[in-house]
C-alpha positions as CSV (number, residue, x, y, z in Angstrom):
1,X,-11.2,-10.0,-0.1
2,X,-8.7,-11.8,2.1
3,X,-4.9,-11.8,2.1
4,X,-4.7,-14.6,-0.4
5,X,-6.2,-12.4,-3.1
6,X,-3.1,-10.1,-3.0
7,X,-0.4,-12.2,-1.4
8,X,-0.5,-15.2,-3.8
9,X,-0.3,-13.1,-7.0
10,X,2.7,-11.3,-5.5
11,X,4.4,-14.6,-4.7
12,X,3.6,-16.0,-8.1
13,X,5.0,-12.9,-9.8
14,X,8.2,-13.2,-7.8
15,X,8.5,-16.9,-8.7
16,X,7.8,-16.1,-12.4
17,X,10.5,-13.4,-12.5
18,X,13.0,-15.1,-10.3
19,X,13.2,-12.4,-7.7
20,X,13.0,-12.5,-3.9
21,X,9.3,-12.3,-2.9
22,X,9.9,-10.2,0.2
23,X,10.1,-6.8,-1.6
24,X,6.8,-7.5,-3.4
25,X,5.1,-8.6,-0.2
26,X,6.3,-5.5,1.6
27,X,4.9,-3.4,-1.2
28,X,1.6,-5.2,-0.9
29,X,1.5,-4.6,2.9
30,X,2.2,-0.9,2.5
31,X,-0.3,-0.5,-0.3
32,X,-3.0,-2.2,1.8
33,X,-2.4,0.2,4.7
34,X,-2.2,3.4,2.6
35,X,-5.9,4.2,2.6
36,X,-5.9,8.0,3.0
37,X,-8.2,9.2,0.1
38,X,-11.6,8.3,1.5
39,X,-13.3,8.3,4.8
40,X,-14.3,4.7,4.4
41,X,-10.7,3.6,4.0
42,X,-10.0,3.0,7.6
43,X,-12.0,3.0,10.9
44,X,-10.5,6.1,12.4
45,X,-11.2,8.1,9.2
46,X,-14.8,7.2,9.7
47,X,-14.8,8.1,13.4
48,X,-13.8,11.7,12.7
49,X,-15.7,12.1,9.5
50,X,-19.1,13.0,11.1
51,X,-18.1,14.7,14.4
52,X,-15.3,16.7,12.7
53,X,-17.6,18.1,10.1
54,X,-15.5,16.8,7.2
55,X,-16.8,16.3,3.7
56,X,-15.8,13.5,1.3
57,X,-13.9,15.9,-0.8
58,X,-11.8,17.0,2.2
59,X,-10.4,13.5,2.3
60,X,-9.6,13.6,-1.4
61,X,-7.8,16.9,-1.1
62,X,-5.4,15.6,1.5
63,X,-5.6,11.9,0.8
64,X,-4.7,11.8,-2.9
65,X,-1.5,13.9,-2.5
66,X,-0.5,11.9,0.6
67,X,-1.1,8.6,-1.3
68,X,1.2,9.9,-4.1
69,X,3.9,10.8,-1.6
70,X,3.7,7.4,0.0
71,X,3.8,5.7,-3.4
72,X,6.9,7.7,-4.4
73,X,8.6,7.0,-1.1
74,X,7.9,3.3,-1.3
75,X,9.2,3.1,-4.9
76,X,12.4,4.9,-4.0
77,X,13.1,3.2,-0.7
78,X,11.8,-0.3,-1.1
79,X,14.7,-1.4,-3.4
80,X,17.2,0.2,-0.9
81,X,16.0,-1.9,2.1
82,X,14.7,-5.0,0.2
83,X,16.6,-5.3,-3.1
84,X,15.0,-7.2,-6.0
85,X,17.8,-9.7,-6.1
86,X,17.3,-13.2,-7.5
87,X,15.8,-15.6,-5.0
88,X,18.2,-17.9,-3.3
89,X,17.6,-21.6,-3.8
């Protein structure tokens, strides 16, 4: 998967709805970096997985609630900083 797989649909959605694409692209970037729920989500998660003695379920216990918190924060704050206003011509 490369960036075009997620960026182009976000831009197409923005064009179809007539809103500024920046808020949608910011949401895509944050979602792409919010990989807390599994040890294979990011390199540093994998680095501490074995030596730290963690189990897969340990990542789920902390990662799923953290993902929900990040999702809620993004949904609340994204329109504040990047409003979904109509795109300027």
